[in-house]
C-alpha positions as CSV (number, residue, x, y, z in Angstrom):
1,M,88.8,105.1,82.3
2,S,87.7,103.5,79.1
3,R,86.4,100.1,79.2
4,V,87.7,97.0,77.2
5,S,84.9,95.8,75.1
6,R,86.4,93.5,72.5
7,P,85.3,89.8,72.5
8,N,87.7,87.5,74.3
9,P,87.5,83.7,74.4
10,L,88.2,83.9,78.1
11,L,85.2,86.1,79.0
12,V,81.5,85.6,79.0
13,V,79.8,88.8,78.0
14,R,76.4,89.7,79.2
15,T,75.1,93.0,77.6
16,R,78.2,95.2,78.2
17,K,79.1,93.5,81.4
18,V,81.8,91.0,81.9
19,A,80.8,88.5,84.5
20,S,83.3,87.0,86.9
21,I,86.7,87.1,84.8
22,V,97.6,84.8,96.9
23,S,99.7,84.9,106.3
24,L,101.7,85.7,105.1
25,V,102.3,87.0,101.7
26,C,103.8,84.7,99.2
27,A,107.3,86.0,99.1
28,A,107.7,85.6,95.2
29,A,105.8,85.2,92.2
30,C,105.5,81.3,92.4
31,V,103.2,79.7,90.0
32,G,104.0,77.5,86.9
33,P,107.7,77.8,85.7
34,L,109.4,79.6,88.6
35,E,109.0,83.4,87.8
36,D,111.5,85.2,90.0
37,P,110.2,88.8,90.8
38,W,113.6,89.6,92.3
39,R,115.3,89.4,88.9
40,P,116.0,92.7,87.2
41,P,113.9,93.8,84.3
42,P,115.1,93.0,80.7
43,S,118.0,95.3,79.6
44,T,116.0,96.7,76.7
45,D,113.3,99.3,76.6
46,A,111.1,96.9,78.4
47,G,113.0,97.7,81.4
48,R,111.0,100.9,81.7
49,A,107.4,100.9,82.8
50,A,105.3,99.8,79.9
51,P,102.3,101.9,79.1
52,A,98.8,100.9,80.5
53,L,96.6,98.9,78.2
54,G,94.0,101.7,77.9
55,G,91.3,100.5,80.3
56,S,89.8,97.9,82.5
57,I,87.4,95.1,82.0
58,E,83.9,96.3,83.2
59,R,82.6,94.5,86.1
60,E,79.3,94.1,87.9
61,G,79.1,97.1,90.3
62,D,81.6,99.4,88.7
63,R,79.2,102.2,88.1
64,D,78.1,102.5,91.7
65,A,81.3,101.4,93.5
66,G,82.4,104.9,94.1
67,E,85.8,106.5,93.5
68,A,88.5,107.2,96.1
69,K,89.5,110.7,96.8
70,F,93.3,111.1,97.4
71,D,96.0,113.6,97.3
72,G,99.4,112.8,96.1
73,A,100.9,113.4,99.5
74,L,99.6,110.0,100.8
75,G,97.9,112.1,103.7
76,A,94.4,112.9,102.4
77,S,91.3,111.1,103.4
78,A,89.2,108.9,101.0
79,D,85.5,109.5,101.3
80,L,84.6,105.9,101.2
81,G,82.6,105.3,104.3
82,A,83.9,103.9,107.6
83,S,84.1,100.1,108.0
84,A,84.0,97.9,111.0
85,D,87.3,97.3,112.4
86,L,87.5,93.5,112.4
87,G,91.2,93.4,113.2
88,A,93.9,91.3,111.6
89,P,94.6,87.8,112.7
90,D,97.3,87.7,115.3
91,S,98.4,84.1,114.7
92,G,98.8,81.8,111.7
93,H,95.1,80.9,112.1
94,P,92.6,83.6,112.6
95,D,89.6,83.0,114.6
96,M,86.7,82.5,112.3
97,G,84.1,81.6,114.9
98,A,82.5,85.0,115.3
99,D,78.8,85.4,114.6
100,D,79.1,88.8,112.9
101,G,77.1,88.0,109.8
102,L,80.1,88.1,107.6
103,A,81.3,85.3,105.3
104,P,84.7,83.5,105.3
105,L,86.2,84.3,101.9
106,F,89.3,83.3,100.0
107,V,90.5,85.8,97.3
108,A,93.0,85.0,94.7
109,F,95.1,87.6,92.9
110,G,97.4,87.5,89.8
111,H,99.0,89.5,87.0
112,G,96.7,91.7,85.0
113,E,95.2,92.6,88.4
114,R,93.1,89.5,87.8
115,T,91.0,88.4,90.9
116,L,88.7,85.6,91.8
117,V,86.7,84.7,95.0
118,S,85.6,81.6,96.7
119,C,82.9,81.5,99.3
120,D,82.9,77.7,100.0
121,G,86.4,77.1,101.3
122,G,88.3,77.3,98.0
123,R,86.4,74.5,96.3
124,T,84.9,76.8,93.6
125,W,85.8,80.2,92.4
126,V,83.7,83.0,91.0
127,G,83.5,86.7,90.3
128,E,86.5,86.7,88.0
129,R,87.8,90.1,86.7
130,A,91.0,91.7,85.5
131,E,92.4,95.1,84.3
132,A,94.5,93.7,81.5
133,L,94.2,90.7,79.3
134,E,97.8,90.7,77.9
135,P,101.1,91.8,79.3
136,P,102.6,94.9,77.6
137,G,105.7,93.6,75.8
138,G,104.9,90.2,76.7
139,D,106.2,90.4,80.3
140,W,103.7,90.4,83.2
141,S,106.3,90.7,86.0
142,H,107.5,94.1,84.9
143,S,104.3,95.6,83.7
144,P,102.0,98.2,85.3
145,H,99.6,95.3,86.1
146,A,102.2,93.0,87.8
147,A,100.7,91.4,91.0
148,R,102.8,92.5,93.8
149,A,100.9,91.8,97.1
150,L,97.5,90.8,98.5
151,V,96.4,91.1,102.2
152,F,93.5,91.0,104.3
153,A,93.1,93.7,107.0
154,Q,90.2,95.4,108.9
155,G,87.5,93.7,107.0
156,W,88.9,94.5,103.7
157,F,91.0,92.8,101.0
158,F,93.9,95.1,99.6
159,Y,96.2,94.4,96.6
160,A,99.2,96.3,95.3
161,A,100.0,96.1,91.7
162,G,102.6,97.6,89.3
163,W,106.3,97.2,88.5
164,G,108.2,100.4,88.8
165,A,105.8,103.4,88.0
166,P,102.9,103.6,87.7
167,R,101.7,101.5,90.7
168,I,98.4,101.2,92.4
169,V,96.7,99.9,95.6
170,R,93.0,98.8,95.5
171,R,90.7,97.4,98.1
172,S,87.4,95.4,98.2
173,R,85.0,94.1,100.8
174,D,83.6,91.2,98.7
175,G,86.6,90.3,96.4
176,V,84.6,91.3,93.2
177,R,84.2,95.0,93.4
178,W,87.5,97.0,93.8
179,E,88.3,100.7,94.2
180,D,91.4,102.7,94.2
181,V,92.7,103.8,97.6
182,V,96.1,104.9,96.4
183,P,95.7,105.9,92.6
184,R,97.9,104.6,90.0
185,G,101.3,106.4,90.0
186,E,101.0,107.5,93.7
187,A,101.8,104.2,95.4
188,S,105.3,103.4,96.8
189,D,107.3,100.4,95.5
190,N,105.1,97.6,96.7
191,W,107.3,94.7,96.7
192,S,105.4,93.2,99.7
193,G,102.5,93.8,102.0
194,V,101.0,92.8,105.3
195,G,97.9,93.2,107.4
196,T,98.6,94.2,111.0
197,R,96.3,94.2,114.1
198,S,95.8,97.9,113.4
199,G,96.0,98.4,109.7
200,V,97.9,97.6,106.5
201,I,101.4,98.1,105.2
202,F,102.6,98.0,101.6
203,G,106.2,98.7,100.5
204,Q,109.8,97.5,100.6
205,A,112.9,98.2,102.5
206,N,113.4,101.9,103.2
207,R,110.1,103.1,102.0
208,G,106.4,102.2,102.2
209,Q,102.9,103.3,103.0
210,R,100.6,102.6,105.9
211,S,96.9,103.0,106.6
212,L,95.3,102.6,110.1
213,D,91.7,103.2,108.9
214,S,90.9,100.6,106.4
215,G,92.5,102.4,103.6
216,Q,90.8,105.7,103.9
217,T,94.1,107.6,104.6
218,W,97.7,106.8,104.1
219,A,101.0,107.9,105.5
220,R,104.6,107.3,104.3
221,I,106.9,105.1,106.5
222,A,110.7,104.8,106.3
223,P,111.9,101.4,107.4
224,P,115.6,100.6,107.7
225,G,117.5,98.7,104.9
226,D,117.4,99.2,101.2
227,G,116.1,97.7,98.1
228,K,113.5,94.9,98.0
229,G,111.8,93.7,101.2
230,L,109.4,91.3,102.6
231,Y,107.0,91.9,105.4
232,A,105.5,89.5,108.0
233,S,103.2,90.3,111.1
234,S,101.9,88.6,114.2
235,G,99.8,90.6,116.6
236,D,101.3,94.0,117.2
237,T,104.7,93.0,115.7
238,V,105.7,93.8,112.1
239,L,108.8,92.2,110.6
240,L,110.7,93.4,107.6
241,A,113.4,91.4,105.8
242,S,115.6,93.8,103.8
243,L,117.1,92.1,100.6
244,G,119.4,94.9,99.4
245,A,123.1,95.8,100.1
246,R,122.2,96.4,103.8
247,S,121.0,92.8,104.7
248,L,118.9,93.0,107.9
249,I,115.7,92.0,109.6
250,A,113.8,94.9,111.2
251,R,111.1,94.8,113.7
252,S,108.4,97.4,114.7
253,E,105.8,97.4,117.4
254,D,104.0,100.6,116.5
255,D,102.9,99.8,112.8
256,G,106.2,100.8,111.1
257,T,106.6,104.3,112.9
258,T,109.8,103.2,114.6
259,W,112.1,100.1,114.0
260,T,114.8,98.2,115.5
261,S,117.2,96.1,113.4
262,F,119.1,92.7,113.6
263,P,122.0,92.6,111.1
264,V,122.0,89.6,108.8
265,T,125.5,88.3,108.3
266,G,127.5,85.2,107.7
267,A,125.2,82.0,107.2
268,L,122.2,84.0,107.8
269,T,122.5,85.7,104.3
270,D,121.6,82.3,102.7
271,C,118.0,82.9,103.8
272,L,117.8,86.1,101.7
273,E,118.8,84.4,98.4
274,Q,115.7,84.0,96.4
275,P,113.4,84.1,99.5
276,R,110.3,82.0,99.2
277,G,108.5,82.6,102.6
278,F,108.5,84.9,105.6
279,A,106.1,84.0,108.4
280,S,105.5,84.8,112.0
281,A,103.0,83.7,114.7
282,E,102.9,83.4,118.5
283,G,106.5,84.6,119.0
284,K,108.1,82.5,116.4
285,A,109.2,83.6,113.0
286,G,111.1,82.0,109.9
287,L,112.5,83.2,106.7
288,V,113.3,80.5,103.9
289,S,115.0,80.6,100.5
290,A,114.1,78.8,97.4
291,D,116.9,76.2,98.0
292,G,115.7,75.5,101.7
293,A,118.1,77.6,103.7
294,F,116.1,78.6,106.9
295,C,116.6,81.3,109.5
296,F,114.6,81.1,112.8
297,S,113.6,83.6,115.6
298,G,112.1,82.3,118.8
299,D,111.7,85.6,120.4
300,D,109.2,87.6,118.1
301,G,111.9,88.6,115.6
302,R,114.3,90.2,118.2
303,T,117.2,87.8,117.3
304,W,117.8,85.3,114.6
305,R,119.9,82.2,114.0
306,R,120.5,79.8,111.1
307,G,118.3,76.8,111.3
308,A,118.2,73.4,109.6
309,D,117.7,73.4,105.9
310,V,114.2,72.3,104.6
311,P,115.0,68.8,103.2
312,G,115.0,68.6,99.4
313,G,114.9,72.5,98.8
314,G,112.6,73.7,96.0
315,V,110.7,75.5,98.5
316,R,107.6,77.4,97.4
317,S,105.8,78.6,100.5
318,L,106.2,79.0,104.3
319,V,103.2,79.2,106.7
320,A,102.9,79.8,110.4
321,V,101.0,76.9,111.9
322,P,101.4,77.3,115.7
323,P,103.1,76.0,117.6
324,G,105.5,76.0,114.6
325,L,106.1,76.7,110.9
326,R,105.4,74.6,107.8
327,A,107.3,74.7,104.7
328,Y,106.2,73.4,101.2
329,G,108.9,72.2,98.9
330,S,110.0,69.7,96.2
331,S,110.0,66.8,98.6
332,G,106.6,67.7,100.2
333,A,105.4,69.4,103.2
334,F,107.6,69.8,106.5
335,E,106.9,71.2,109.9
336,S,109.3,72.5,112.6
337,E,108.7,74.1,116.1
338,E,112.2,75.4,116.8
339,G,113.9,75.5,113.4
340,S,116.6,73.0,114.4
341,S,115.0,70.0,112.6
342,W,112.1,69.1,110.2
343,T,109.4,66.6,110.3
344,R,108.0,65.4,107.0
345,L,104.2,65.5,106.9
346,G,103.5,64.3,103.4
347,A,104.4,64.2,99.8
348,G,103.1,66.0,96.8
349,P,104.0,68.7,94.4
350,P,105.4,71.9,95.7
351,A,102.5,74.2,96.9
352,A,102.8,77.9,96.5
353,A,100.9,80.7,98.1
354,V,99.6,78.3,100.7
355,T,96.8,80.1,102.9
356,R,95.0,78.7,105.8
357,G,91.3,79.5,106.2
358,A,88.6,78.6,108.8
359,S,88.6,75.0,108.1
360,T,90.4,74.6,104.8
361,W,93.5,75.4,102.9
362,V,94.1,77.0,99.6
363,A,97.2,76.9,97.4
364,L,98.6,77.2,94.0
365,V,99.9,73.8,92.9
366,E,101.4,73.7,89.4
367,G,99.9,76.9,88.7
368,E,96.3,75.9,89.6
369,L,94.0,76.7,92.5
370,R,93.6,73.7,94.8
371,A,91.9,73.1,98.1
372,S,92.5,70.9,101.0
373,V,91.1,70.1,104.6
374,D,94.6,69.6,106.1
375,G,97.1,71.5,103.9
376,L,98.6,68.3,102.8
377,T,96.3,66.6,100.2
378,W,95.2,69.0,97.5
379,T,92.1,68.6,95.3
380,P,91.7,70.8,92.0
381,A,89.3,73.4,92.5
382,S,86.5,74.5,90.2
383,A,87.8,77.7,88.7
384,P,87.8,79.6,85.3
385,G,90.6,78.4,83.0
386,G,93.1,80.7,81.1
387,G,93.7,84.2,82.1
388,A,96.9,85.7,83.6
389,P,98.9,83.6,86.1
390,L,97.6,83.8,89.7
391,Q,100.3,84.7,92.3
392,H,98.8,85.3,95.7
393,V,95.9,84.0,97.9
394,A,94.4,85.7,101.0
395,F,91.6,84.8,103.5
396,G,89.5,86.8,105.8
397,R,85.7,87.3,107.0
398,S,84.0,90.1,104.9
399,V,80.9,90.7,102.9
400,R,79.6,87.8,100.8
401,P,79.7,88.7,97.2
402,Q,76.5,88.6,95.0
403,A,78.4,86.1,92.8
404,C,78.3,83.5,95.5
405,R,74.4,83.7,96.1
């Protein structure tokens, strides 16, 4: 792949190297002016997949990062070396106390396949890189570099990018050096993704792909439902909300091999209108729409009921904070244990892509990265300005990048 080498005011060039250019998955593209990934593409030629921009920004470590080996059937192995199976968190707050020599990292991911990493709890961000500087046709959401999902699983960060075809899945240990594990054009429709105790899943309702070995091999899965879908997980349970004509919430206990479904009818369908959060932990799960319609399960996703609306609406994020769930909307942050009522925790602007780390939180507030010690009061982070809009944040313990040393 050729490299983009033209000068750009957003980049700092060092002798041909560009230095550093969101437990749930944020359910929508939610930064700046509300950008709704569920809307259809423009009815012009821009509705077709735009061509790639012809290369990627060269980043430190590219030349020795290695290339994934892959066959188009999603069944071949990638000769990338085995990694320690660190497991996926089985609650809303992963145990970060292990003395394993790894570092707690936050990774942010945005359109243009832009990524940054933080090694200090989200206060400062380094290692910026991107695959595209400008959106084809002026529309990031429907481009080959659209940010679809970011997850942490088995010691690796994974992201899925691309609207329509071509699509791609990449992985990284340190959040700076990324390698293909599902080459561009071979990935399924990756509307959402989730890390499980055993692996990682990307996809939508009725089709997806799964890896149980840190991304070395992939297999197709066929969940129920149709159209767009959102994933959530807790322990061995994977949940999928189908947003197509067949509205349902599906549940799997074997990493997506088999599924049972709960039909979404009546008032429950309100939660699938412009969904903004899907979260699960310790047997409790919730699904919330942009206007605050909330659906709750107290039995690990087996059955669902309509809960109380999030006061004020304008919801941008839903996070599992055992023993309950926390929603972030236009009227502040609210918490609920059983979904029947909400307790207001604090005011502030709507926080999107809210992610809980070891002892701090990170979110996108008014389109900018911010950090917090309690998930309620947000402090602007030190991060590079400009660049494509960030969409997702993930947290996990992995290899400390050179950029942080």
